C-alpha positions in Angstrom: 100.4 -90.4 8.9 99.7 -87.2 6.9 101.5 -85.1 9.4 104.5 -87.4 9.1 104.5 -87.2 5.3 104.4 -83.4 5.5 107.3 -83.4 7.8 109.3 -85.7 5.6 108.6 -83.6 2.5 110.4 -80.6 3.9 113.6 -82.4 5.1 116.9 -81.6 3.5 118.9 -84.5 2.0 121.2 -84.3 5.1 118.3 -84.4 7.5 116.8 -87.3 5.5 120.1 -89.2 5.8 120.0 -88.7 9.6 116.4 -90.0 9.7 117.2 -93.1 7.5 120.2 -93.8 9.7 118.0 -93.9 12.8 115.5 -96.1 11.1 118.2 -98.5 10.0 119.5 -98.6 13.5 116.0 -99.7 14.6 116.0 -102.5 12.1 113.3 -101.1 9.8 115.2 -102.4 6.7 117.6 -105.3 6.6 119.8 -106.9 3.9 119.0 -104.6 0.9 117.7 -101.1 1.0 114.5 -100.3 -0.9 115.0 -98.5 -4.3 114.9 -94.8 -4.7 111.5 -94.7 -6.4 109.8 -97.0 -3.8 111.3 -95.2 -0.8 110.4 -91.7 -2.2 106.8 -92.9 -2.6 106.7 -94.5 0.8 108.1 -91.5 2.7 106.5 -88.8 0.5 109.7 -87.1 -0.5 111.5 -86.3 -3.7 113.6 -88.9 -5.5 116.6 -86.4 -5.7 116.5 -86.1 -1.9 116.5 -89.9 -1.4 119.4 -90.3 -3.9 121.4 -87.6 -2.1 120.7 -89.2 1.3 121.7 -92.6 -0.1 125.0 -91.1 -1.3 125.6 -89.7 2.2 124.9 -93.1 3.8 127.3 -94.7 1.3 130.0 -92.2 2.4 129.4 -93.2 6.0 129.7 -96.9 5.1 126.2 -97.8 6.0 125.1 -98.5 2.4 127.1 -100.2 -0.3 126.3 -99.6 -3.9 126.2 -102.6 -6.3 125.7 -100.5 -9.4 122.8 -99.0 -11.3 119.5 -100.9 -11.0 120.6 -103.1 -8.1 119.6 -102.4 -4.5 122.2 -101.0 -2.1 123.4 -103.5 0.6 122.9 -102.5 4.2 126.0 -102.7 6.5 125.1 -101.9 10.1 128.6 -102.6 11.5 129.3 -98.8 11.6 126.2 -98.2 13.7 127.5 -100.4 16.6 129.0 -98.7 19.6 132.5 -97.5 19.3 134.9 -96.1 21.9 132.9 -92.9 22.0 129.7 -93.6 20.1 126.4 -94.4 21.9 123.1 -95.8 20.8 120.6 -93.3 22.1 116.8 -94.1 22.1 114.3 -91.2 22.1 111.1 -91.9 23.9 108.9 -89.1 22.7 105.6 -87.8 24.1 103.7 -88.2 20.9 104.5 -88.7 17.1 104.2 -85.0 16.1 107.1 -84.1 18.4 109.7 -85.7 16.1 108.5 -83.3 13.3 110.0 -80.3 15.0 112.9 -78.6 13.3 115.1 -78.4 16.3 114.6 -82.1 17.0 115.8 -82.9 13.5 118.8 -80.6 14.1 119.6 -82.4 17.4 119.5 -85.8 15.6 121.9 -84.4 12.9 124.4 -83.1 15.5 124.4 -86.4 17.4 125.0 -88.3 14.2 127.9 -86.0 13.3 129.3 -86.6 16.8 129.4 -90.4 16.1 126.3 -91.4 18.0 123.3 -93.4 16.7 120.1 -91.8 17.8 116.7 -93.3 17.0 113.0 -93.0 18.0 111.6 -95.8 20.1 108.9 -97.9 18.5 106.2 -96.4 20.8 105.5 -93.0 22.3 104.5 -92.1 25.8 101.0 -91.4 24.6 100.8 -94.8 23.0 102.1 -96.4 26.2 99.5 -94.5 28.3 102.3 -92.8 30.3 102.5 -96.2 32.1 105.8 -97.0 33.8 105.3 -100.7 33.6 104.7 -100.5 29.8 107.7 -98.2 29.5 109.7 -100.8 31.3 108.8 -103.5 28.8 109.7 -101.2 25.9 113.1 -100.4 27.4 113.8 -104.1 28.0 113.1 -104.8 24.3 115.2 -101.9 23.0 119.0 -102.0 22.6 120.2 -98.6 23.8 123.0 -97.1 25.9 121.0 -94.0 27.0 117.5 -92.6 26.7 116.1 -89.2 26.0 112.5 -88.9 27.3 110.2 -86.2 26.0 107.6 -84.7 28.4 107.7 -87.7 30.8 105.5 -87.8 33.9 107.0 -87.9 37.3 106.3 -91.7 37.5 108.0 -92.4 34.2 111.1 -90.3 35.0 111.4 -91.8 38.5 111.4 -95.3 36.9 114.2 -94.3 34.6 116.1 -92.8 37.6 115.7 -96.0 39.5 117.2 -98.2 36.8 120.6 -96.5 36.6 120.1 -95.9 32.9 121.6 -92.6 31.6 118.5 -90.6 31.0 117.8 -87.0 29.8 114.4 -85.4 30.3 113.2 -82.9 27.7 110.5 -81.0 29.4 108.4 -83.2 31.7 107.9 -83.4 35.5 111.6 -83.8 36.3 112.0 -81.6 39.4 113.6 -83.6 42.2 114.2 -86.6 40.0 117.8 -87.8 39.6 118.0 -87.4 35.8 119.5 -84.7 33.6 117.1 -82.4 31.9 116.3 -79.1 30.2 113.1 -77.2 29.4 111.6 -73.8 29.2 110.8 -71.9 32.4 107.1 -71.5 31.6 105.9 -70.1 34.8 106.8 -66.3 34.5 105.5 -66.2 30.9 102.2 -68.0 31.8 101.7 -65.8 34.8 102.1 -62.9 32.5 99.4 -64.4 30.3 97.0 -64.8 33.2 97.6 -61.2 34.5 97.2 -59.8 31.0 93.9 -61.6 30.6 92.7 -60.4 34.0 93.6 -56.8 33.1 91.4 -57.2 30.0 88.4 -58.2 32.1 88.5 -62.0 31.6 86.9 -64.0 34.4 86.2 -67.3 32.6 89.8 -68.4 31.9 90.4 -72.0 30.9 93.8 -73.8 30.8 93.9 -76.8 28.4 97.0 -78.6 29.6 98.1 -82.2 29.0 99.2 -82.3 32.7 95.5 -81.5 33.5 94.6 -84.8 31.8 96.5 -86.8 34.4 95.3 -85.2 37.6 93.5 -81.9 37.7 95.4 -79.3 39.7 98.2 -81.7 40.8 101.0 -80.0 38.8 102.9 -77.1 40.4 102.6 -74.9 37.3 98.8 -75.3 36.9 98.4 -74.9 40.7 100.2 -71.6 40.6 98.1 -70.3 37.7 94.9 -71.2 39.5 96.2 -69.5 42.6 96.9 -66.4 40.6 93.2 -66.4 39.5 92.0 -66.9 43.0 94.2 -64.1 44.3 92.3 -61.8 42.0 88.9 -63.0 43.3 88.1 -65.6 40.7 86.7 -68.8 42.0 88.4 -71.8 40.3 87.2 -75.3 39.6 87.5 -78.1 37.1 86.1 -75.7 34.5 89.4 -73.8 34.6 91.6 -76.9 34.3 89.5 -79.6 32.7 90.6 -83.2 32.0 89.9 -85.2 28.9 90.5 -88.6 27.4 93.7 -88.5 25.5 92.4 -88.7 21.9 90.7 -86.5 19.3 87.2 -87.5 20.4 88.0 -86.9 24.1 89.4 -83.4 23.3 86.3 -82.6 21.2 84.0 -83.7 24.1 86.0 -81.5 26.4 85.5 -78.4 24.2 81.8 -79.2 23.8 81.4 -79.3 27.6 83.2 -76.0 28.1 81.1 -74.2 25.5 77.7 -75.8 26.4 76.4 -73.3 29.0 78.7 -70.5 30.0 81.6 -70.5 27.4 85.1 -69.4 28.4 86.2 -65.9 27.4 89.9 -66.9 27.2 91.7 -70.2 26.7 95.4 -71.0 27.3 96.3 -74.1 25.3 99.5 -75.9 25.9 100.1 -77.7 22.6 99.9 -76.6 19.0 97.7 -79.5 17.7 95.2 -78.7 20.5 95.3 -75.0 19.7 94.5 -75.7 16.0 91.6 -78.0 17.0 90.3 -75.3 19.4 90.5 -72.6 16.6 88.6 -74.9 14.3 86.0 -75.6 17.0 85.4 -71.9 17.7 85.0 -71.3 13.9 82.3 -74.0 13.8 80.4 -72.2 16.5 80.7 -68.8 14.8 83.0 -67.4 17.5 85.4 -64.8 16.4 88.9 -64.5 17.9 89.6 -62.4 19.9 86.2 -60.6 19.8 84.3 -63.5 21.4 87.2 -65.5 22.9 90.9 -64.9 23.4 93.3 -67.8 22.5 96.9 -68.2 23.6 99.2 -71.1 22.7 101.8 -72.3 25.3 104.3 -73.2 22.5 105.3 -71.6 19.3 105.0 -72.6 15.6 106.3 -70.8 12.5 102.8 -70.9 11.0 101.5 -68.6 13.7 102.9 -65.5 12.0 100.9 -66.4 8.8 97.6 -66.6 10.7 95.0 -63.8 10.7 95.1 -62.6 13.3 98.6 -63.7 14.3 98.6 -66.1 17.2 99.6 -65.0 20.7 102.0 -67.6 22.1 104.9 -68.5 24.4 108.3 -69.0 22.9 111.9 -69.9 23.8 115.2 -70.4 22.2 115.9 -74.0 21.2 119.6 -73.8 20.5 120.5 -73.7 24.2 118.4 -76.9 24.6 120.4 -78.6 21.8 123.7 -77.5 23.4 122.6 -78.9 26.8 121.6 -82.3 25.3 124.9 -82.5 23.4 126.9 -81.7 26.5 125.1 -84.5 28.3 125.8 -86.9 25.5 129.4 -86.0 25.5 129.7 -86.4 29.3 128.1 -89.8 29.4 130.0 -91.1 26.4 133.2 -90.3 28.4 131.8 -92.2 31.5 131.0 -88.9 33.3 127.9 -88.8 35.4 125.6 -85.8 34.5 122.4 -85.2 36.3 122.3 -81.4 35.9 118.9 -79.8 35.1 118.6 -76.4 33.5 115.9 -74.0 32.5 115.5 -71.8 29.3 113.8 -68.4 29.6 110.4 -68.3 27.9 108.6 -65.1 26.8 105.0 -64.2 25.9 104.5 -62.9 22.4 101.2 -61.0 22.5 99.7 -60.9 19.1 96.2 -60.6 17.6 94.4 -63.4 19.4 94.3 -61.6 22.8 91.6 -59.0 23.3 89.3 -57.5 25.9 86.1 -59.0 27.1 83.1 -57.4 25.4 82.1 -54.2 27.2 85.4 -54.0 29.2 86.9 -50.5 29.2 
């Protein structure tokens, strides 16, 4: 909840209007909209931002003012499907994903194009990445098309089998008949492994959400383990551990890794897990990168403010937005679109990568 309130706090009035529009489409409020003071407190945003967002929704015909001191009437007729407008449900991987700036930009562009985009009531983490539970959620949700964030092969295959227009953001989409886009991680992550090997690292751990599902089963993780093996490093579940998908499970995973022979380098796929790992290392008195090198598989603006700056993998998000919008435009015109594309990713080597002690 605190993460969500922090995200809401930094929204512009225009972005807040897009968010409120999506929540209205989901049925969060009906009849009369809560007042400015109440909603500002509920969302953790400024009253001026709420008032400006309300004015924008009035301009769109979604809210109707009844004068000072009286609640605005909700009119959802403009949110219904038009000749070109679609109701697009977003089934995200986990709640923090919706906080990303480029996702907010995407929502804004879809709204400007006349489409109603909204987040589903559950995330894939909350659904346990279970296709049967996803099926029930889809059946309970009124939507013309779905955007699925970081879906498993099983989930994406289910969507492909339903004939529902589906777009996969990231996820195990190769060979599945859905449109999609995501970064081409492999070259940059291979560069990470090779750089670590050149610095003398032999105990390299990959903390990947894919590893939680089935250790070593994903092509990307398999290739990274094969790269280690090719350089004479034996690999095991130590290099690609699994954990229960919650904070306690991740903590137990870290405790197990550091119990006997700690890793000298850790490649961590997600920002929240990277932050948790940094905190854990600090508790143990480990210094980065003197005692352990840490690399994040995704980027975050806060990394540049860290000391030392965080080594990470990054990619451009605007090409991803353009690809999603092209797909939305195609399906709104009845055109089938199953094209999948990749965005180049690059390694930004910063201060959290260093040599193993004693390595020359």
